[in-house]
VEXKELUM-14702 format. One line per 3 residues: number of its first residue (from 1); their letters; for each residue z, x, y of N, C-alpha, C. Coordinates in nm, 3 decimals. Each point is the difference from the previous one (the first is absolute). Example, Ala and Ser with C-alpha at 12.3 -4.5 7.8 and 13.67 -1.06 7.14 Angstrom:
% VEXKELUM-14702
1> AS> 0.780 1.319 -0.569 0.000 -0.089 0.119 0.000 0.090 0.120  -0.072 -0.035 0.105 0.006 0.082 0.119 0.073 -0.077 0.109
This chain:
% VEXKELUM-14702
1> MRV> 10.220 11.205 10.473 0.041 -0.041 -0.147 0.152 0.040 -0.033  0.085 -0.080 -0.031 0.123 0.051 -0.049 -0.010 0.015 -0.151  0.027 0.128 -0.035 -0.031 -0.004 -0.168 0.163 0.051 -0.044
4> IIL> 0.002 -0.110 -0.113 0.133 0.019 -0.052 -0.022 0.053 -0.149  0.072 0.119 -0.062 -0.011 0.057 -0.110 0.112 0.023 -0.064  -0.008 -0.098 -0.128 0.100 -0.035 -0.103 -0.020 0.056 -0.128
7> PDA> 0.122 -0.011 -0.066 0.011 0.110 -0.104 -0.111 -0.077 -0.108  -0.004 -0.114 -0.038 -0.088 -0.063 -0.111 -0.030 -0.150 0.044  -0.102 -0.072 -0.130 -0.061 -0.083 0.028 0.142 -0.164 0.027
10> EAV> 0.105 0.031 -0.040 0.101 -0.095 0.015 0.042 -0.004 0.134  0.023 0.126 0.019 0.050 -0.005 0.164 -0.117 -0.020 0.108  -0.116 0.023 -0.017 -0.102 -0.072 0.077 -0.029 -0.157 0.002
13> ARR> 0.045 -0.047 -0.126 0.009 -0.134 -0.018 0.085 -0.053 0.101  0.137 0.047 -0.010 0.087 -0.072 0.055 -0.012 -0.011 0.143  -0.060 0.135 0.066 -0.019 0.024 0.139 -0.105 -0.126 0.056
16> AAR> -0.081 0.038 -0.074 -0.132 -0.088 0.041 0.069 -0.147 0.015  0.038 -0.059 -0.107 0.089 -0.145 -0.011 0.086 -0.024 0.138  0.060 0.128 0.023 0.076 0.015 0.122 -0.059 -0.057 0.153
19> FVV> -0.098 0.051 -0.011 -0.074 -0.045 0.116 -0.034 -0.164 0.003  -0.067 -0.051 -0.117 -0.013 -0.103 -0.022 0.105 -0.130 0.056  0.127 0.051 -0.061 0.123 -0.081 0.011 0.062 0.015 0.133
22> DLM> -0.009 0.124 0.053 0.021 0.012 0.165 -0.081 -0.090 0.089  -0.121 -0.004 -0.042 -0.117 -0.088 0.059 0.034 -0.143 0.021  0.038 -0.052 -0.145 0.038 -0.137 -0.021 0.097 -0.047 0.059
25> AKK> 0.123 0.075 0.031 0.116 -0.009 0.043 -0.038 -0.039 0.176  -0.087 0.081 0.067 -0.028 -0.006 0.137 -0.094 -0.126 0.011  -0.072 -0.010 -0.089 -0.104 -0.119 0.008 -0.020 -0.066 -0.129
28> PAC> 0.077 -0.122 -0.040 -0.035 -0.061 -0.111 -0.129 -0.029 -0.029  -0.076 -0.066 0.082 -0.130 -0.055 -0.039 -0.121 0.126 0.050  0.061 0.134 -0.030 -0.125 0.096 -0.011 -0.118 0.006 -0.072
31> VLG> -0.098 0.035 0.024 -0.112 0.014 -0.058 -0.021 0.129 -0.076  -0.003 0.049 -0.152 0.013 0.066 -0.076 -0.142 0.038 -0.041  -0.048 0.121 0.012 -0.127 0.055 -0.045 0.023 0.086 -0.157
34> LAT> -0.032 -0.068 -0.115 0.028 0.045 -0.121 -0.120 0.099 -0.075  0.048 0.060 -0.087 -0.097 0.097 -0.070 0.031 -0.014 -0.170  -0.113 0.026 -0.024 0.048 -0.025 -0.187 -0.017 0.140 -0.057
37> GST> -0.018 0.038 -0.109 0.012 0.108 -0.088 0.147 0.051 -0.021  0.001 0.099 -0.073 0.153 0.073 -0.030 0.096 0.031 0.077  -0.057 0.069 0.117 0.095 0.060 0.108 0.084 -0.115 0.050
40> PLG> -0.023 -0.116 0.057 0.112 -0.078 0.057 0.068 -0.080 -0.097  -0.025 -0.012 -0.149 0.062 -0.055 -0.083 0.157 -0.012 0.035  0.052 0.138 0.013 0.147 0.036 0.031 0.072 -0.031 0.077
43> AYR> -0.126 -0.030 0.127 0.093 -0.037 0.121 -0.024 -0.211 -0.014  -0.092 -0.042 -0.095 0.016 -0.135 0.011 0.110 -0.031 -0.134  0.033 0.098 -0.095 0.130 -0.061 -0.057 0.125 0.040 0.076
46> ELI> 0.008 0.076 0.087 0.111 0.015 0.062 0.012 -0.147 0.110  -0.115 -0.025 0.026 0.021 -0.123 0.101 0.039 -0.137 -0.080  -0.038 -0.014 -0.132 0.035 -0.073 -0.104 0.144 0.000 -0.019
49> RQH> 0.056 0.102 -0.009 0.119 0.037 -0.067 0.097 -0.064 0.138  -0.037 0.009 0.115 0.048 -0.040 0.104 0.018 -0.149 0.031  -0.115 -0.039 -0.045 -0.026 -0.138 0.007 0.109 -0.062 -0.073
52> RES> 0.001 0.011 -0.120 0.095 -0.023 -0.074 0.158 0.032 0.001  0.028 0.091 0.052 0.137 0.078 -0.029 0.073 -0.042 0.143  -0.110 -0.014 0.112 0.059 -0.008 0.136 -0.065 -0.124 0.065
55> GLD> -0.079 -0.069 -0.047 -0.071 -0.086 0.083 -0.093 0.000 0.082  -0.068 0.106 -0.015 -0.116 0.043 0.085 -0.103 -0.108 0.000  -0.023 -0.043 0.152 -0.054 -0.131 -0.021 -0.159 0.019 0.085
58> FSH> -0.112 -0.032 -0.128 -0.114 -0.018 0.037 -0.068 -0.101 0.034  0.091 -0.106 0.026 -0.077 -0.136 0.004 -0.096 0.014 0.117  0.049 0.054 0.120 -0.095 -0.018 0.114 -0.093 0.131 0.031
61> VTT> 0.011 0.076 -0.093 -0.120 0.093 -0.029 -0.126 -0.034 -0.014  -0.116 0.103 0.100 -0.119 -0.059 -0.046 -0.068 0.144 -0.056  -0.090 0.012 -0.096 -0.060 0.115 -0.044 -0.142 0.011 -0.023
64> FNL> -0.052 0.125 0.019 -0.126 0.015 -0.026 -0.041 0.117 -0.069  -0.091 -0.005 -0.108 -0.021 0.094 -0.089 -0.102 0.091 0.071  -0.020 0.136 -0.020 -0.110 0.084 0.030 -0.137 -0.052 -0.047
67> DEY> 0.000 0.003 -0.151 -0.132 -0.007 -0.047 0.002 -0.092 -0.138  -0.120 -0.048 -0.051 -0.019 -0.033 -0.129 -0.139 0.033 -0.055  0.002 0.023 -0.128 -0.105 0.021 -0.070 -0.128 -0.118 0.007
70> VGL> -0.098 0.000 0.027 -0.137 -0.096 -0.020 0.002 -0.004 -0.138  -0.016 -0.141 -0.010 -0.042 -0.059 -0.127 0.140 -0.054 -0.074  0.118 0.026 0.011 0.119 -0.029 -0.061 0.031 -0.085 0.056
73> GPS> 0.064 -0.121 -0.065 0.086 -0.127 0.048 0.103 0.037 0.004  0.114 -0.111 0.082 0.158 0.064 0.008 0.051 -0.031 -0.125  -0.063 -0.056 -0.111 0.077 0.015 -0.140 -0.036 0.114 -0.093
76> HPQ> -0.091 0.067 0.062 -0.022 0.111 -0.109 0.102 0.115 0.044  0.045 0.047 -0.153 0.098 0.102 0.004 -0.012 0.102 0.058  -0.107 0.059 0.053 -0.010 0.120 0.047 -0.029 -0.024 0.190
79> SYR> -0.003 -0.141 0.017 -0.039 -0.010 0.167 0.131 -0.019 0.063  -0.038 0.066 0.137 0.150 0.025 0.076 0.069 -0.125 0.048  -0.063 -0.085 -0.039 0.104 -0.131 0.029 0.082 -0.027 -0.107
82> QFM> -0.058 0.033 -0.131 0.105 -0.045 -0.096 0.078 0.144 -0.023  -0.020 0.111 0.057 0.079 0.139 0.001 0.128 -0.036 0.109  -0.070 -0.085 0.087 0.148 -0.008 0.100 0.060 -0.134 -0.014
85> QTN> -0.060 -0.094 -0.080 0.092 -0.141 -0.031 0.101 0.093 -0.135  -0.046 0.061 -0.099 0.070 0.071 -0.095 0.132 0.047 0.036  -0.067 0.135 0.090 0.125 0.081 0.032 0.091 0.000 0.145
88> FFD> -0.045 -0.137 0.055 0.057 -0.011 0.129 0.023 -0.155 0.028  -0.111 -0.055 0.029 0.021 -0.131 0.052 0.063 -0.116 -0.078  -0.023 0.020 -0.135 0.074 -0.090 -0.097 0.161 0.044 -0.009
91> QIN> 0.052 0.089 0.041 0.126 0.058 -0.009 0.073 -0.018 0.132  -0.064 -0.059 0.093 0.093 -0.007 0.131 -0.035 -0.135 0.060  0.049 -0.062 0.096 0.003 -0.151 0.064 -0.120 0.026 0.085
94> VDV> -0.098 0.071 0.008 -0.089 -0.036 0.083 -0.096 -0.103 -0.032  -0.041 -0.075 0.105 -0.093 -0.100 0.007 -0.156 0.029 -0.031  -0.032 -0.054 -0.145 -0.117 0.069 -0.027 -0.116 -0.068 0.123
97> NRT> -0.005 -0.057 0.074 -0.080 -0.051 0.095 -0.004 0.112 0.111  0.085 0.072 0.007 0.019 0.108 0.112 -0.043 0.135 -0.061  -0.047 0.010 -0.123 -0.056 0.121 -0.066 -0.138 0.001 -0.012
100> HVP> -0.056 0.085 0.070 -0.176 0.034 -0.021 -0.009 0.150 -0.039  -0.099 -0.065 -0.064 -0.090 0.113 -0.104 -0.149 -0.023 0.031  -0.064 0.070 0.041 -0.177 -0.031 0.014 -0.042 -0.055 -0.107
103> DGR> -0.118 -0.066 -0.008 -0.040 -0.094 -0.090 -0.097 0.093 -0.093  0.035 0.028 -0.117 -0.107 0.081 -0.050 -0.156 -0.084 -0.059  0.057 -0.104 0.004 -0.136 -0.111 -0.076 -0.104 -0.037 0.134
106> ALN> 0.041 0.038 0.113 -0.069 -0.087 0.118 -0.131 0.087 -0.031  -0.133 -0.080 0.039 -0.116 0.090 -0.012 -0.065 0.006 0.117  0.085 -0.075 0.126 -0.081 -0.007 0.115 0.130 0.112 0.076
109> FEH> -0.046 0.137 -0.044 0.108 0.100 0.067 0.026 0.011 0.095  -0.118 -0.018 0.145 0.031 0.010 0.120 0.101 -0.112 0.052  -0.041 -0.096 -0.024 0.087 -0.100 -0.022 0.150 -0.021 -0.030
112> SCR> 0.001 0.062 -0.108 0.143 0.012 -0.047 0.087 0.117 0.057  -0.064 0.098 0.036 0.076 0.106 0.051 0.043 -0.057 0.171  -0.104 -0.059 0.063 0.031 -0.049 0.131 0.098 -0.089 -0.011
115> LYE> 0.008 -0.092 -0.100 0.090 -0.085 -0.019 0.182 0.065 -0.014  -0.012 0.114 -0.063 0.128 0.083 -0.020 0.057 0.038 0.100  -0.096 0.085 0.095 0.031 0.031 0.111 0.059 -0.098 0.081
118> QRI> -0.057 -0.095 0.015 0.067 -0.106 0.094 0.120 -0.068 -0.035  0.030 0.004 -0.148 0.131 -0.048 -0.052 0.118 0.087 0.045  -0.052 0.154 -0.003 0.098 0.112 0.016 0.033 -0.050 0.181
121> AEA> -0.115 -0.015 0.086 0.051 -0.041 0.120 0.061 -0.101 0.021  -0.002 -0.094 -0.048 0.037 -0.155 0.008 0.162 0.039 -0.034  0.019 0.065 -0.083 0.159 0.033 -0.019 0.062 0.077 0.034
124> GGI> -0.061 0.058 0.126 0.058 0.062 0.117 -0.039 0.179 -0.010  -0.040 0.038 -0.120 -0.052 0.147 -0.029 0.147 0.033 -0.102  -0.052 0.111 -0.060 0.058 0.068 -0.093 0.139 0.114 0.054
127> DLQ> 0.109 -0.030 -0.033 0.135 0.050 0.050 0.016 0.132 -0.081  -0.021 -0.005 -0.112 0.001 0.140 -0.064 -0.066 -0.017 -0.123  -0.082 0.091 0.015 -0.120 0.023 -0.109 0.062 0.119 -0.113
130> ILG> 0.024 -0.051 -0.104 0.025 0.088 -0.105 -0.139 0.084 -0.073  -0.027 0.137 -0.017 -0.116 0.024 -0.066 0.064 0.106 -0.080  -0.123 -0.012 -0.083 0.005 0.146 -0.090 -0.125 0.097 0.036
133> IGT> -0.029 0.088 -0.102 -0.098 0.091 0.063 -0.083 0.050 -0.154  -0.123 0.013 0.005 -0.097 0.032 -0.121 0.020 0.144 0.026  -0.039 0.073 -0.124 0.021 0.146 -0.033 -0.115 0.098 0.080
136> DGH> -0.131 -0.123 0.104 -0.090 0.050 0.081 0.069 -0.021 0.132  0.106 -0.064 0.001 0.016 -0.001 0.133 -0.016 -0.153 0.073  -0.034 -0.084 -0.099 -0.052 -0.159 0.055 0.138 -0.094 0.001
139> IAF> -0.016 -0.071 0.153 0.106 -0.117 -0.049 -0.076 -0.108 0.003  0.056 -0.116 -0.078 -0.051 -0.093 -0.042 -0.123 0.024 -0.104  -0.143 -0.068 0.032 -0.099 0.072 -0.066 -0.090 0.032 0.103
142> NEP> 0.059 0.092 0.108 -0.079 0.046 0.113 -0.058 0.137 -0.050  -0.105 0.010 -0.112 -0.030 0.116 -0.077 -0.034 0.094 0.108  -0.009 0.124 -0.028 -0.030 0.124 0.095 -0.148 -0.055 0.050
145> GSS> 0.012 0.023 0.142 -0.152 -0.042 0.077 0.035 -0.148 0.062  0.069 -0.038 -0.039 0.042 -0.144 0.066 0.021 0.014 0.169  -0.053 -0.086 0.075 0.025 -0.024 0.141 0.171 0.017 0.025
148> LGS> 0.018 0.062 0.082 0.144 0.016 0.076 0.011 -0.140 0.069  -0.106 -0.077 0.043 0.034 -0.076 0.073 -0.026 -0.153 -0.101  -0.025 -0.003 -0.099 -0.045 -0.078 -0.111 0.105 -0.108 0.006
151> RTR> -0.040 -0.119 -0.020 0.048 -0.141 -0.032 0.008 -0.036 -0.132  0.057 -0.115 -0.027 -0.017 -0.061 -0.140 -0.121 -0.026 -0.048  -0.064 0.023 -0.140 -0.121 0.042 -0.041 -0.014 0.037 -0.102
154> LKT> -0.109 -0.007 -0.072 -0.037 0.010 -0.167 -0.020 0.176 0.003  0.048 0.053 -0.095 -0.031 0.131 -0.008 -0.003 0.057 -0.144  -0.131 0.070 -0.011 -0.021 0.115 -0.125 0.118 0.062 -0.029
157> LTS> 0.055 -0.002 -0.174 0.084 0.114 -0.008 -0.054 0.120 -0.040  0.072 0.137 0.023 -0.072 0.093 -0.036 0.048 0.015 -0.147  -0.078 0.101 -0.044 0.039 0.048 -0.158 0.133 0.031 -0.026
160> ETI> 0.068 0.073 0.119 0.141 0.053 -0.041 0.092 -0.113 0.008  -0.022 -0.078 0.076 0.082 -0.117 0.017 -0.027 -0.074 -0.151  -0.081 -0.024 -0.045 -0.019 -0.084 -0.135 0.062 0.101 -0.086
163> RDN> -0.036 0.112 -0.004 0.117 0.087 -0.101 0.136 -0.032 0.013  0.052 0.018 0.136 0.142 0.018 0.022 0.060 -0.190 -0.065  -0.124 -0.036 0.051 0.079 -0.196 -0.070 -0.047 -0.029 -0.141
166> ARF> -0.066 0.081 -0.068 -0.021 -0.026 -0.147 0.068 -0.041 -0.086  0.163 0.102 0.038 0.104 -0.062 -0.109 0.085 -0.131 0.032  -0.071 -0.057 0.065 0.018 -0.138 0.045 -0.073 -0.104 -0.096
169> FGS> -0.111 0.043 -0.036 -0.125 -0.068 -0.026 0.007 0.021 -0.167  0.000 0.107 -0.043 0.012 0.067 -0.133 -0.123 0.093 -0.006  -0.091 -0.019 0.069 -0.163 0.090 0.018 -0.030 0.005 0.161
172> EED> -0.083 0.081 0.031 -0.081 0.011 0.154 -0.079 -0.105 -0.033  -0.073 -0.032 -0.113 -0.122 -0.097 0.016 0.059 -0.157 0.015  0.134 -0.026 -0.013 0.081 -0.122 0.038 0.026 -0.019 0.156
175> VPR> 0.013 0.129 0.041 0.049 -0.016 0.158 -0.109 -0.041 0.107  0.018 -0.110 0.056 -0.110 -0.059 0.116 -0.055 0.126 0.084  -0.095 -0.018 0.031 -0.067 0.100 0.106 -0.022 -0.036 0.152
178> LAI> 0.062 -0.147 0.036 0.031 -0.040 0.121 0.100 -0.042 0.027  0.045 0.003 0.118 0.143 -0.061 0.039 -0.012 -0.066 0.155  0.098 -0.066 0.007 -0.001 -0.061 0.164 0.157 0.075 0.020
181> TMG> -0.042 0.050 0.119 0.108 0.081 0.076 0.038 -0.015 0.148  0.124 -0.018 0.049 0.010 0.051 0.105 -0.065 0.125 0.059  -0.042 -0.007 0.142 -0.060 0.132 0.056 0.099 0.053 0.052
184> VGT> -0.038 0.169 0.020 0.105 0.086 0.081 0.083 -0.068 0.106  -0.145 -0.023 0.071 0.035 -0.054 0.174 0.111 -0.128 -0.016  -0.030 -0.088 -0.131 0.114 -0.119 -0.035 0.115 0.060 -0.021
187> ILE> 0.017 0.114 -0.077 0.129 0.046 -0.015 0.038 0.061 0.110  -0.070 0.039 0.107 0.085 0.088 0.101 0.076 -0.112 0.095  -0.080 -0.137 -0.009 0.060 -0.065 0.093 0.128 -0.062 -0.032
190> SRC> 0.065 0.041 -0.150 0.119 -0.065 -0.031 0.109 0.077 0.097  0.136 -0.034 0.021 0.081 0.047 0.103 0.050 0.141 -0.063  0.012 -0.017 -0.110 0.086 0.117 -0.057 -0.083 0.030 -0.158
193> CLL> -0.017 0.131 -0.048 -0.051 0.015 -0.113 0.088 0.078 -0.088  0.000 -0.036 -0.107 0.115 0.078 -0.069 -0.110 0.057 -0.127  0.027 0.127 -0.011 -0.129 0.068 -0.128 0.125 0.063 -0.104
196> MAI> -0.036 -0.035 -0.081 0.097 0.061 -0.124 -0.105 0.082 -0.111  0.050 0.096 -0.040 -0.073 0.087 -0.120 0.097 0.089 -0.086  -0.017 -0.026 -0.120 0.065 0.039 -0.092 -0.070 0.111 -0.115
199> GES> 0.062 0.111 -0.029 -0.074 0.070 -0.086 -0.086 0.131 0.075  -0.002 0.123 -0.109 -0.101 0.115 0.042 -0.132 -0.066 0.018  -0.065 -0.106 -0.066 -0.133 -0.010 0.006 -0.047 -0.079 0.169
202> KAT> 0.115 -0.011 0.052 -0.036 -0.059 0.142 0.018 0.111 0.100  0.038 0.128 -0.018 0.046 0.109 0.039 -0.131 -0.006 0.145  -0.080 0.048 -0.080 -0.114 0.028 0.097 -0.059 -0.127 0.109
205> AIR> 0.000 -0.098 -0.019 -0.001 -0.074 0.070 0.074 -0.051 0.121  0.163 0.058 -0.037 0.104 -0.065 0.084 -0.027 0.122 0.116  -0.058 0.146 -0.059 0.008 0.106 0.097 -0.121 -0.020 0.101
208> DTV> -0.100 -0.067 -0.071 -0.108 -0.016 0.100 -0.014 -0.128 0.078  0.090 -0.094 -0.038 0.050 -0.132 0.089 0.088 0.050 0.115  0.099 0.080 -0.051 0.106 0.032 0.147 -0.038 0.122 0.058
211> EGP> -0.070 0.096 -0.053 0.005 0.116 0.050 -0.200 0.056 0.048  -0.034 -0.092 -0.064 -0.158 0.089 -0.002 -0.077 -0.109 0.124  -0.109 0.017 0.036 -0.080 -0.059 0.067 -0.028 -0.158 0.000
214> ITA> -0.008 -0.069 0.087 -0.023 -0.133 0.003 -0.160 -0.015 -0.025  -0.028 -0.039 -0.145 -0.130 -0.023 -0.043 -0.016 -0.124 -0.105  -0.137 -0.039 0.009 -0.088 -0.133 -0.107 0.049 0.030 -0.092
217> QVT> 0.026 0.158 -0.062 -0.065 0.045 -0.122 0.191 -0.016 -0.055  0.089 -0.015 0.082 0.159 -0.017 -0.040 0.016 -0.129 0.068  -0.018 -0.126 -0.031 0.046 -0.099 0.093 0.135 -0.015 0.058
220> ASA> 0.076 0.045 -0.077 0.169 -0.002 -0.007 0.010 0.057 0.129  -0.095 0.118 0.030 0.057 0.071 0.105 -0.011 -0.059 0.138  -0.079 -0.116 0.002 -0.010 -0.089 0.127 0.131 -0.056 0.059
223> LQL> 0.104 0.030 -0.110 0.152 -0.076 0.027 0.031 0.086 0.093  -0.060 0.132 0.021 0.078 0.086 0.136 -0.009 -0.036 0.134  -0.138 -0.097 -0.005 -0.042 -0.095 0.130 0.156 -0.114 0.012
226> HRE> 0.039 -0.037 -0.099 0.118 -0.108 0.024 0.108 0.031 0.069  0.072 -0.092 0.069 0.114 0.009 0.092 0.130 0.034 -0.107  -0.005 -0.066 -0.089 0.122 0.001 -0.085 -0.024 0.013 -0.186
229> VIV> -0.006 0.121 -0.038 -0.001 -0.005 -0.089 0.095 0.084 -0.105  0.062 -0.019 -0.131 0.080 0.012 -0.071 -0.062 0.070 -0.120  0.028 0.134 -0.048 -0.073 0.022 -0.104 0.153 0.017 -0.081
232> VVD> -0.014 -0.047 -0.139 0.132 0.028 -0.082 -0.050 0.024 -0.142  0.005 0.136 -0.050 -0.040 0.077 -0.098 0.081 0.071 -0.074  -0.007 0.038 -0.133 0.118 0.051 -0.084 -0.061 0.158 0.053
235> EAA> 0.093 0.084 -0.072 -0.008 0.181 0.030 -0.149 0.046 -0.067  -0.051 -0.076 -0.085 -0.130 0.023 -0.086 -0.127 -0.021 0.110  0.027 -0.140 0.025 -0.127 -0.015 0.092 0.036 0.063 0.127
238> ANL> 0.067 0.059 0.089 0.038 0.074 0.075 -0.021 0.148 -0.021  -0.040 0.058 -0.128 0.002 0.136 -0.019 -0.082 0.081 0.100  -0.143 -0.025 0.015 -0.051 0.044 0.068 -0.005 0.001 0.174
241> LAR> 0.100 -0.077 0.046 0.016 -0.035 0.117 0.055 0.138 0.090  -0.078 0.083 0.113 0.056 0.106 0.034 0.129 -0.013 0.075  0.009 -0.110 0.094 0.101 -0.036 0.066 0.132 -0.048 -0.056
244> KDY> 0.040 0.015 -0.149 0.084 -0.098 -0.051 0.161 -0.002 0.083  0.026 0.145 0.027 0.089 0.049 0.041 0.040 -0.096 0.154  -0.090 0.023 0.081 0.029 -0.110 0.127 0.010 -0.118 -0.022
247> YAE> -0.103 -0.070 -0.101 0.016 -0.141 -0.032 0.147 -0.026 -0.049  0.078 0.082 -0.093 0.132 -0.023 -0.023 0.071 0.012 0.148  0.017 0.111 0.050 0.077 -0.012 0.141 -0.035 -0.127 0.089
250> VEQ> -0.114 -0.050 0.040 -0.017 -0.155 0.007 0.077 -0.067 -0.024  -0.040 -0.017 -0.128 0.102 -0.128 -0.064 0.128 0.001 0.019  0.051 0.147 -0.003 0.147 0.036 0.008 0.050 -0.054 0.141
253> AQT> -0.086 0.027 0.089 0.040 -0.056 0.143 -0.029 -0.151 0.007  -0.081 -0.057 -0.062 -0.010 -0.142 0.011 0.146 -0.081 -0.046  0.029 0.069 -0.121 0.114 -0.031 -0.082 0.132 -0.016 0.132
256> LLE> 0.008 0.124 0.034 0.104 0.004 0.102 -0.007 -0.089 0.131  -0.142 -0.032 0.022 0.018 -0.075 0.136 0.009 -0.146 -0.055  -0.030 -0.048 -0.101 0.017 -0.140 -0.062 0.159 -0.014 -0.019
259> AGD> 0.064 0.126 -0.030 0.162 -0.015 -0.012 0.030 0.001 0.130  -0.056 0.030 0.101 0.086 -0.001 0.130 0.072 0.167 0.037  -0.037 0.079 -0.126 0.065 0.123 0.024 -0.084 0.067 0.120
262> FRA> -0.005 -0.028 0.123 -0.077 0.098 0.110 0.049 0.129 0.030  0.140 0.018 -0.054 0.050 0.140 0.017 -0.052 0.092 -0.090  -0.021 -0.012 -0.121 -0.043 0.025 -0.098 -0.130 0.077 0.054
265> LGI> -0.069 -0.087 0.089 -0.165 0.001 0.064 0.001 0.109 0.097  0.117 0.032 0.042 -0.008 0.081 0.118 -0.011 -0.115 0.137  0.041 -0.129 -0.020 -0.010 -0.082 0.114 0.148 -0.025 0.035
268> GKH> 0.062 0.046 0.161 0.098 -0.034 0.053 0.108 0.124 0.008  -0.063 0.122 -0.070 0.071 0.115 -0.021 0.055 0.053 0.171  -0.110 -0.023 0.043 0.002 0.080 0.127 0.009 -0.084 0.137
271> A> 0.075 -0.130 -0.055 -0.027 -0.078 0.144 0.127 0.023 0.051
């Protein structure tokens, strides 16, 4: 894992957005995996700004969202489809037919989930998957105990997740109990995963994800098995990491490498 620790939420948002912009420059028709919730909002706002001010072009981009509540239609104010339309899609030039969110109204769950997996495969797979993380270390709606090889499926939400999300609904009673979610196995098939976390409330989850054992009780820990994971966090979320100094040294070396400053890295000094 590449762990990037930044001072605050604004810096996290800018850095995360830069990874998306860099990918789009290399591959304009890239496939983005998107997340909802408060954490990625800053990155979406930065991408919107660059679209408006610099002409960042989303017209060939395809997107797949991680999850959706069961029972909520696309026009429901708390549906993840509506979240994405309001906070991102409606403010860029993405083709709505290229944006995909699981269907929360489909009652044939098995067929609907299999179709979602098929659409991801037909698009060529996800190039960059943006992820947030729950306070208990879950990614998407893969709650503790989820199979680390799981695919897109129906999932029952834990009481902790319901409490965390109640702020969006007004009360715990109004939060749906079921969701359709990409599985951990589906997420791990993305070519690159970009995990974002902000705030002290995520510190335990980030510590367990980055430095803890791989366990189904912390589904984000499965990212340790992935070939390319970038973790972008603020200092509060990184507070419990034991190897913060080393991650900073690695990032400094990466910056020098990208700048071509090989001598500062000790390369060529003894040639």
